[in-house]
VEXDREN-2710 file (C-alpha; in Angstrom, 1 decimal):
% VEXDREN-2710
k/r/px/py/pz
1/MET/-68.9/15.7/20.0
2/SER/-69.1/19.1/18.4
3/LEU/-70.2/22.6/19.6
4/LYS/-71.1/25.5/17.5
5/THR/-69.1/28.4/19.0
6/VAL/-69.7/32.0/18.2
7/ILE/-66.1/33.1/17.4
8/CYS/-64.5/36.0/15.4
9/VAL/-64.2/35.6/11.7
10/LEU/-62.8/37.6/8.7
11/TRP/-64.2/40.5/7.3
12/ALA/-62.8/42.8/4.4
13/VAL/-62.8/46.5/4.4
14/CYS/-61.5/47.5/0.8
15/VAL/-60.9/51.2/0.4
16/GLY/-59.4/52.9/-2.7
17/HIS/-57.1/51.7/-5.2
18/THR/-54.3/53.0/-7.6
19/GLU/-53.1/51.8/-11.0
20/GLY/-49.4/53.1/-10.7
21/ILE/-46.7/50.6/-10.6
22/GLN/-44.7/52.7/-8.0
23/HIS/-46.4/52.8/-4.7
24/GLY/-45.6/53.1/-1.0
25/PRO/-44.7/50.1/1.1
26/ASN/-47.3/47.4/1.9
27/ILE/-48.0/46.9/5.6
28/ILE/-48.9/43.6/7.1
29/ILE/-49.6/43.4/11.0
30/MET/-50.0/39.9/12.3
31/LEU/-51.8/40.1/15.5
32/MET/-52.1/36.9/17.6
33/ASP/-54.7/36.4/20.3
34/ASP/-53.6/35.5/24.0
35/MET/-50.1/34.4/22.6
36/GLY/-47.5/34.6/25.3
37/TRP/-44.0/36.1/25.2
38/GLY/-42.6/32.7/26.1
39/ASP/-44.3/30.8/23.3
40/LEU/-41.5/31.6/20.7
41/GLY/-38.5/29.3/20.2
42/VAL/-36.4/32.6/19.9
43/PHE/-37.5/33.6/23.2
44/GLY/-36.5/30.3/24.8
45/GLU/-39.5/28.1/24.6
46/PRO/-37.8/24.7/25.0
47/SER/-39.9/22.8/22.4
48/LYS/-38.5/25.0/19.7
49/GLU/-41.7/24.6/17.5
50/THR/-41.8/27.9/15.9
51/PRO/-39.1/27.6/13.1
52/ASN/-40.7/30.1/10.8
53/LEU/-41.0/32.8/13.5
54/ASP/-37.4/32.2/14.7
55/VAL/-36.3/32.5/11.0
56/MET/-38.4/35.7/10.8
57/ALA/-36.5/37.1/13.8
58/ALA/-33.1/36.1/12.4
59/GLN/-33.9/37.9/9.0
60/GLY/-35.5/41.0/10.9
61/MET/-35.6/42.9/14.2
62/LEU/-36.6/41.1/17.7
63/PHE/-38.2/43.4/20.3
64/PRO/-38.0/41.9/23.9
65/ASN/-39.5/45.0/25.4
66/PHE/-42.7/45.3/23.4
67/TYR/-46.1/46.1/25.1
68/THR/-49.5/46.1/24.6
69/ALA/-51.8/49.0/25.7
70/ASN/-54.2/46.9/27.7
71/PRO/-54.1/43.4/29.1
72/LEU/-57.2/42.4/27.3
73/CYS/-58.1/42.0/23.7
74/SER/-60.6/44.6/22.6
75/PRO/-59.0/47.8/24.2
76/SER/-55.7/46.5/22.9
77/ARG/-56.9/46.2/19.3
78/ALA/-58.8/49.7/19.5
79/ALA/-55.4/51.1/20.7
80/LEU/-53.5/49.6/17.7
81/LEU/-56.1/51.1/15.2
82/THR/-56.2/54.5/16.8
83/GLY/-52.7/54.9/18.0
84/ARG/-54.1/56.0/21.5
85/LEU/-54.4/54.5/24.9
86/PRO/-57.9/53.1/25.6
87/VAL/-58.4/55.8/28.2
88/ARG/-58.2/58.2/25.6
89/ASN/-60.1/56.6/22.8
90/GLY/-62.8/55.6/25.2
91/PHE/-62.5/51.8/25.1
92/TYR/-62.7/51.4/28.9
93/THR/-65.4/51.4/31.6
94/THR/-66.1/53.6/34.6
95/ASN/-68.7/51.3/36.1
96/ALA/-66.2/50.1/38.6
97/HIS/-62.6/51.0/39.5
98/ALA/-59.8/49.4/37.5
99/ARG/-61.9/47.0/35.6
100/ASN/-61.1/45.1/32.2
101/ALA/-63.9/45.8/29.8
102/TYR/-64.3/44.3/26.3
103/THR/-66.9/44.0/23.5
104/PRO/-69.2/41.0/23.9
105/GLN/-72.2/41.2/21.5
106/GLU/-74.5/43.1/24.0
107/ILE/-72.2/45.9/24.4
108/VAL/-73.8/49.1/23.3
109/GLY/-70.6/51.0/22.7
110/GLY/-67.5/50.5/20.6
111/ILE/-64.8/52.7/19.0
112/SER/-66.2/56.0/18.9
113/GLN/-67.0/57.7/15.7
114/ASP/-64.8/60.5/16.5
115/GLU/-61.7/58.3/16.4
116/ILE/-59.8/58.0/13.2
117/LEU/-58.5/54.4/12.2
118/LEU/-55.5/53.4/10.5
119/PRO/-57.2/52.2/7.4
120/GLU/-59.0/55.6/7.0
121/LEU/-55.7/57.4/7.0
122/LEU/-53.9/55.0/4.6
123/LYS/-57.0/55.5/2.2
124/LYS/-55.4/59.0/1.5
125/LYS/-52.6/57.3/-0.3
126/ASP/-55.0/54.8/-2.0
127/TYR/-54.1/51.9/0.2
128/VAL/-56.4/48.8/0.0
129/SER/-57.2/47.6/3.4
130/LYS/-58.4/44.2/4.8
131/ILE/-59.0/42.9/8.2
132/ILE/-58.9/38.9/8.4
133/GLY/-59.6/37.3/11.6
134/LYS/-60.7/38.6/15.0
135/TRP/-63.2/41.3/14.4
136/TYR/-66.6/40.2/13.3
137/TYR/-68.8/37.3/14.1
138/GLU/-70.2/34.3/12.5
139/GLU/-70.7/30.6/13.5
140/PHE/-67.9/28.2/12.8
141/GLU/-67.7/24.6/14.2
142/ILE/-64.9/23.7/16.6
143/ASN/-64.8/20.1/17.7
144/VAL/-64.5/20.9/21.5
145/LYS/-63.4/17.4/22.4
146/THR/-60.6/17.0/19.8
147/GLY/-59.8/20.8/19.3
148/GLU/-60.1/20.4/15.4
149/SER/-61.1/23.4/13.4
150/ASN/-60.1/24.5/9.9
151/LEU/-60.6/28.2/10.6
152/THR/-56.8/29.1/10.6
153/GLN/-56.5/27.5/7.1
154/ILE/-59.4/29.8/6.0
155/TYR/-57.7/32.8/7.4
156/LEU/-54.5/31.8/5.7
157/LYS/-56.0/31.3/2.2
158/GLU/-57.8/34.7/2.5
159/GLY/-54.7/36.5/3.4
160/LEU/-52.8/34.8/0.6
161/ASP/-55.4/35.6/-1.9
162/PHE/-55.5/39.2/-0.8
163/ILE/-51.9/39.6/-1.2
164/SER/-51.9/38.1/-4.6
165/GLN/-54.8/40.3/-5.8
166/GLN/-53.2/43.6/-4.8
167/ALA/-49.7/42.5/-6.1
168/THR/-51.2/41.6/-9.5
169/ALA/-53.1/45.0/-9.6
170/GLN/-49.8/46.7/-8.3
171/ARG/-51.8/48.4/-5.5
172/PRO/-50.5/49.4/-2.1
173/PHE/-52.2/47.4/0.7
174/PHE/-52.6/47.2/4.5
175/LEU/-53.4/43.6/5.7
176/TYR/-54.3/43.1/9.5
177/TRP/-54.1/39.4/9.9
178/ALA/-55.6/38.5/13.3
179/PRO/-56.1/34.7/13.7
180/ASP/-57.5/33.4/17.1
181/ALA/-56.5/30.0/17.5
182/THR/-54.5/30.5/20.6
183/HIS/-57.6/31.8/22.4
184/SER/-59.7/29.3/24.5
185/PRO/-61.1/27.1/23.1
186/VAL/-57.8/26.6/21.1
187/TYR/-58.0/24.8/17.8
188/ALA/-56.0/23.5/15.0
189/SER/-56.7/21.8/11.8
190/GLU/-56.3/18.0/11.5
191/ARG/-52.9/18.1/10.0
192/PHE/-51.5/19.7/13.2
193/LEU/-53.5/18.2/15.8
194/GLY/-51.2/16.0/18.1
195/LYS/-48.1/17.2/16.7
196/SER/-46.8/19.4/19.4
197/GLN/-44.9/18.6/22.6
198/ARG/-47.1/21.2/24.4
199/GLY/-50.5/19.7/23.6
200/ARG/-53.3/21.3/21.9
201/TYR/-52.3/24.8/22.6
202/GLY/-48.9/23.9/20.9
203/ASP/-50.7/22.5/18.0
204/ALA/-52.3/26.0/17.5
205/VAL/-49.0/27.7/17.8
206/MET/-47.4/25.3/15.3
207/GLU/-50.1/25.9/12.8
208/LEU/-50.0/29.8/13.2
209/ASP/-46.1/29.5/12.6
210/ASP/-46.6/27.4/9.5
211/SER/-49.1/29.9/8.2
212/ILE/-46.8/32.9/8.9
213/GLY/-44.0/31.1/7.1
214/GLN/-46.4/30.6/4.1
215/ILE/-47.3/34.3/4.1
216/LEU/-43.5/35.6/4.2
217/ALA/-42.6/32.9/1.5
218/HIS/-45.6/34.2/-0.6
219/LEU/-44.1/37.9/-0.5
220/VAL/-40.9/36.6/-1.5
221/SER/-42.4/34.7/-4.5
222/LEU/-44.3/37.6/-5.7
223/GLY/-41.1/39.7/-5.4
224/ILE/-42.8/42.3/-3.1
225/HIS/-41.1/41.3/0.1
226/ASN/-38.5/44.2/-0.2
227/ASN/-41.5/46.7/-0.2
228/THR/-43.5/45.0/2.5
229/LEU/-43.2/45.9/6.3
230/VAL/-44.4/42.9/8.3
231/PHE/-44.9/43.2/12.1
232/PHE/-45.8/40.1/14.2
233/THR/-46.9/40.6/17.9
234/SER/-49.9/39.6/20.3
235/ASP/-52.8/41.5/21.7
236/ASN/-52.2/40.6/25.3
237/GLY/-50.2/38.0/27.6
238/ALA/-51.1/34.3/27.6
239/ALA/-54.4/33.5/29.3
240/VAL/-52.8/31.5/32.1
241/MET/-56.2/31.5/34.1
242/SER/-57.3/28.8/31.4
243/GLY/-54.8/26.2/32.5
244/ALA/-52.0/24.4/30.7
245/HIS/-54.2/23.0/27.9
246/GLN/-55.8/26.1/26.9
247/SER/-53.1/28.8/27.3
248/GLY/-49.4/29.6/26.6
249/SER/-46.4/30.7/28.2
250/ASN/-45.3/34.2/29.4
251/GLY/-41.8/33.1/30.0
252/PRO/-40.0/34.5/33.2
253/PHE/-42.8/37.0/33.6
254/LEU/-45.3/37.5/36.4
255/CYS/-49.1/36.5/35.8
256/GLY/-50.8/36.8/32.5
257/LYS/-53.8/38.2/30.6
258/GLU/-56.0/40.8/32.4
259/THR/-53.3/41.9/34.7
260/THR/-50.8/44.8/34.5
261/PHE/-47.9/42.7/35.6
262/GLU/-45.4/41.9/32.7
263/GLY/-46.9/38.6/31.9
264/GLY/-50.3/40.5/31.1
265/MET/-48.9/43.1/28.8
266/ARG/-45.2/42.3/27.5
267/GLU/-45.7/40.7/24.0
268/PRO/-43.6/38.7/21.6
269/ALA/-42.7/41.1/18.7
270/ILE/-40.8/40.9/15.3
271/ALA/-40.5/43.4/12.7
272/TRP/-39.3/42.1/9.0
273/TRP/-38.6/44.0/6.0
274/PRO/-35.8/42.6/3.9
275/GLY/-33.4/45.2/2.6
276/ARG/-34.7/47.8/5.1
277/ILE/-34.6/46.4/8.5
278/PRO/-31.1/44.8/9.3
279/ALA/-31.2/41.2/9.7
280/GLY/-30.5/39.5/13.0
281/THR/-30.8/42.6/15.1
282/VAL/-32.4/43.0/18.7
283/SER/-33.7/46.1/19.8
284/TYR/-34.2/47.1/23.5
285/GLN/-36.5/49.9/22.7
286/LEU/-39.6/50.2/25.0
287/ALA/-42.2/49.8/22.3
288/SER/-46.0/49.5/22.2
289/VAL/-48.7/48.2/19.8
290/MET/-49.8/51.8/19.5
291/ASP/-46.4/52.5/17.8
292/LEU/-47.7/50.5/14.7
293/PHE/-50.1/53.0/14.1
294/SER/-47.7/55.9/13.9
295/THR/-45.0/53.7/12.3
296/SER/-47.3/52.7/9.4
297/LEU/-48.3/56.3/8.8
298/SER/-44.6/57.3/8.7
299/VAL/-43.3/54.7/6.3
300/THR/-46.4/55.3/4.0
301/GLY/-45.9/59.1/4.0
302/VAL/-49.3/59.8/5.6
303/LEU/-49.4/62.7/8.4
304/PRO/-51.1/61.6/11.5
305/PRO/-54.0/63.6/12.9
306/ASP/-53.1/66.9/14.6
307/ASP/-56.2/67.5/16.4
308/ARG/-55.6/64.9/19.2
309/VAL/-53.0/63.1/21.2
310/ILE/-51.4/60.2/19.6
311/ASP/-49.6/58.0/22.0
312/GLY/-47.8/55.7/19.3
313/LEU/-44.3/56.7/18.5
314/ASP/-42.9/56.3/15.0
315/LEU/-40.4/53.4/15.3
316/SER/-38.6/54.2/11.9
317/PRO/-35.3/55.3/13.7
318/VAL/-35.4/52.2/15.6
319/LEU/-36.2/49.9/12.7
320/PHE/-33.8/51.4/10.3
321/ASN/-31.0/52.8/12.6
322/ASN/-31.6/50.6/15.7
323/SER/-31.7/53.7/17.5
324/LEU/-33.3/54.1/21.0
325/LEU/-36.2/56.6/21.9
326/ASP/-36.7/57.9/25.4
327/ARG/-40.4/57.1/26.4
328/PRO/-42.4/55.7/29.3
329/ILE/-44.8/52.6/29.1
330/PHE/-48.1/53.2/30.9
331/TYR/-49.9/50.2/32.3
332/TYR/-53.7/50.7/32.4
333/ARG/-56.4/48.7/33.6
334/GLY/-59.6/50.2/32.8
335/ASN/-59.9/53.9/34.1
336/GLN/-56.7/53.5/36.4
337/MET/-53.0/53.9/35.6
338/MET/-51.5/50.9/37.7
339/ALA/-48.0/51.2/36.8
340/VAL/-45.3/52.9/34.6
341/ARG/-42.0/51.8/33.2
342/ILE/-39.1/54.0/32.3
343/GLY/-35.8/52.3/31.3
344/GLN/-35.3/49.1/33.4
345/TYR/-37.5/50.3/36.3
346/LYS/-41.2/49.4/36.8
347/VAL/-43.2/51.4/39.2
348/HIS/-46.5/50.0/40.6
349/TYR/-49.1/52.6/41.9
350/TRP/-51.8/50.0/42.3
351/THR/-51.6/46.2/42.5
352/TRP/-54.5/43.6/41.8
353/SER/-54.6/40.3/40.3
354/ASN/-58.2/39.1/40.6
355/SER/-60.7/39.1/43.5
356/TRP/-60.9/36.7/46.4
357/GLU/-64.4/35.8/45.2
358/GLU/-63.0/34.6/41.7
359/TYR/-60.0/33.1/43.3
360/ASN/-62.0/31.0/45.6
361/THR/-63.9/29.6/42.8
362/GLY/-60.8/28.4/41.1
363/ILE/-60.1/31.5/38.8
364/ASN/-56.5/32.5/39.3
365/PHE/-54.7/35.2/37.2
366/CYS/-51.4/34.1/38.6
367/PRO/-51.2/30.4/38.9
368/GLY/-48.2/29.0/40.7
369/GLN/-46.9/32.6/41.0
370/GLU/-48.3/34.2/44.1
371/VAL/-45.8/37.0/45.4
372/PRO/-47.0/38.3/48.9
373/GLY/-47.8/42.0/48.7
374/VAL/-47.5/42.1/45.0
375/THR/-50.3/39.8/43.3
376/THR/-52.8/41.0/45.6
377/HIS/-56.5/39.8/45.5
378/THR/-57.8/43.2/46.7
379/GLN/-57.1/46.4/45.0
380/GLU/-54.2/47.9/47.0
381/GLU/-53.0/51.3/46.4
382/HIS/-49.2/52.2/46.6
383/THR/-49.3/56.0/45.6
384/MET/-47.7/57.1/48.5
385/GLN/-44.8/54.5/48.7
386/PRO/-45.0/52.7/45.2
387/LEU/-43.4/49.2/44.6
388/ILE/-40.5/49.6/42.3
389/PHE/-38.7/46.7/40.6
390/HIS/-35.6/46.6/38.2
391/LEU/-36.9/44.3/35.3
392/GLY/-33.5/43.7/34.0
393/GLN/-32.4/42.0/37.2
394/ASP/-35.9/41.0/38.4
395/PRO/-38.2/40.4/35.4
396/GLY/-40.7/38.4/37.4
397/GLU/-41.3/41.3/39.7
398/ARG/-40.7/39.4/42.9
399/TYR/-38.2/41.6/44.7
400/PRO/-39.3/45.0/45.3
401/ILE/-36.3/47.6/45.6
402/SER/-35.8/48.6/49.4
403/VAL/-37.6/52.0/50.1
404/GLN/-34.7/52.9/52.2
405/SER/-32.2/52.7/49.2
406/GLU/-30.9/55.7/47.3
407/GLU/-31.7/53.8/44.3
408/TYR/-35.4/53.7/45.3
409/ARG/-35.5/57.5/46.0
410/ASP/-33.8/58.3/42.6
411/VAL/-36.1/56.3/40.6
412/HIS/-39.2/57.4/42.5
413/ARG/-38.2/61.1/42.0
414/GLN/-37.6/60.7/38.2
415/VAL/-40.7/58.6/37.7
416/THR/-43.0/60.9/39.7
417/ALA/-42.4/63.9/37.4
418/VAL/-43.2/61.7/34.3
419/VAL/-46.6/60.5/35.9
420/GLU/-47.5/63.9/37.1
421/GLN/-47.1/65.3/33.7
422/HIS/-49.0/62.3/32.0
423/GLN/-51.9/62.9/34.5
424/LYS/-51.8/66.8/34.0
425/ASP/-52.2/66.4/30.3
426/LEU/-54.6/63.5/30.2
427/ILE/-58.2/64.2/28.9
428/PRO/-60.0/60.8/29.2
429/GLY/-62.3/59.9/26.3
430/MET/-65.9/59.3/26.8
431/PRO/-66.1/55.7/28.4
432/GLN/-67.8/53.5/25.5
433/LEU/-68.0/50.1/27.4
434/ASN/-70.4/50.9/30.2
435/MET/-73.7/50.0/29.0
436/CYS/-75.2/46.7/27.6
437/ASP/-78.5/45.7/25.9
438/LEU/-79.5/42.4/24.3
439/ALA/-81.1/44.5/21.6
440/VAL/-77.9/45.6/20.0
441/MET/-76.7/42.2/19.3
442/ASN/-76.4/41.0/15.7
443/TRP/-79.6/39.1/15.5
444/SER/-80.1/39.2/11.5
445/PRO/-76.4/39.4/10.1
446/PRO/-76.1/39.6/6.2
447/GLY/-76.8/36.4/4.6
448/CYS/-78.9/34.8/7.5
449/GLU/-81.9/34.6/5.1
450/LEU/-79.9/31.9/3.2
451/LEU/-79.2/29.9/6.3
452/GLY/-82.7/30.4/7.9
453/LYS/-81.0/31.9/10.9
454/CYS/-82.4/35.5/11.1
455/LEU/-83.8/36.2/14.5
456/LYS/-86.1/39.2/15.8
457/ALA/-84.3/41.3/18.2
458/PRO/-86.0/41.9/21.6
459/GLU/-87.1/45.3/22.9
460/SER/-84.3/47.5/24.1
461/ASN/-83.7/47.2/27.9
462/PRO/-80.1/48.6/28.7
463/TRP/-78.2/48.0/31.7
464/LYS/-74.8/48.8/33.4
465/CYS/-72.5/46.1/32.2
466/VAL/-70.8/44.2/35.0
467/TRP/-67.1/43.7/34.7
468/PRO/-65.7/41.6/37.7
469/HIS/-62.1/42.0/37.0
END
């Protein structure tokens, strides 16, 4: 049986154009949805069903230490487009402590008008920008029983057509390609269903891998691959709470989506730019999705805004010289900094997986991975004596370093100085995800008249959104 599911669909935002033959490099960011670090063959997935991504890594640069800015989709994507932590750009809630918040259709807020998005800045250099995938809403049919949907093929065709159009017109472009096939309910087109050893989720991964291979091959066939930076990653860790049939693998890391353990925030990441990025390289740089904002501006010659804090780093020295930049990674859950990583060490100031109430109904953010005192089902503060892990030796965050050791004292001293400076300088943005109202939903989207699906919006009756985890 079929169920019409409200999912995200493509929307184009085209800005500017230029007719000159010489132009800056094209930018393609491929952002997967709920795909885990362990879903790629190059990261050890035993089925080896991502040949195109594995080749992409062999031809480019692999990032084993790449992080999202938040363990949930909407704040992560807002961070990418603004180059700023969600606590700075307002994509968080203060309705409750350390709660993940996102953008259901009834949310009143969104990205603040005060924020400056990457496509707006690239417009200064006459870039044409397009978003394809998870951003705007429309109805598409997914056969829930079989998992069949042709949506990834639609996203692929839109992407290939856009690239061709800009190459023909010799215009620089920014393509943000954000398919959602690996988000529950996972889906794949008929040609890929039943092909994976991993089940339906694996079918979705195989189709995305095939699509990425086609996009890279298309760049080569058009002769623009040497002038195009392509970056592949995911918005957050695999949604392991959805079960084996509807979620992927976070490899050796603890827990998954919605948590600030490694499984929730460490992402697969590959950079590809033939002729510029040395092939077959691995960078151990601590990097973030916010860095894609700053790096895109750098390689296109656009200056970043100077009236606000930009959290993203320019990774150009990393990409082109395999340099290492000294920087911390902050792990935020809503309005709370839960942990920080410096070098190989991760320091937890708060721990929480999800509540006992949810856990007792069968919702488990860390299935099969309970670590006493770490994957807590109540919010536990460790500020006075934080939990410290050496992620090189203990990537699964199972064995805290002894508080009595000299190693613990040295790391604690170093990290404390970084955290205190961060908290001193932090000016949180106005929270945008506090209020909900059915009246703000898209009751009459463009084209609804042709489908006979225009609806009258109800009267406004706002309430404080409830974010359980």
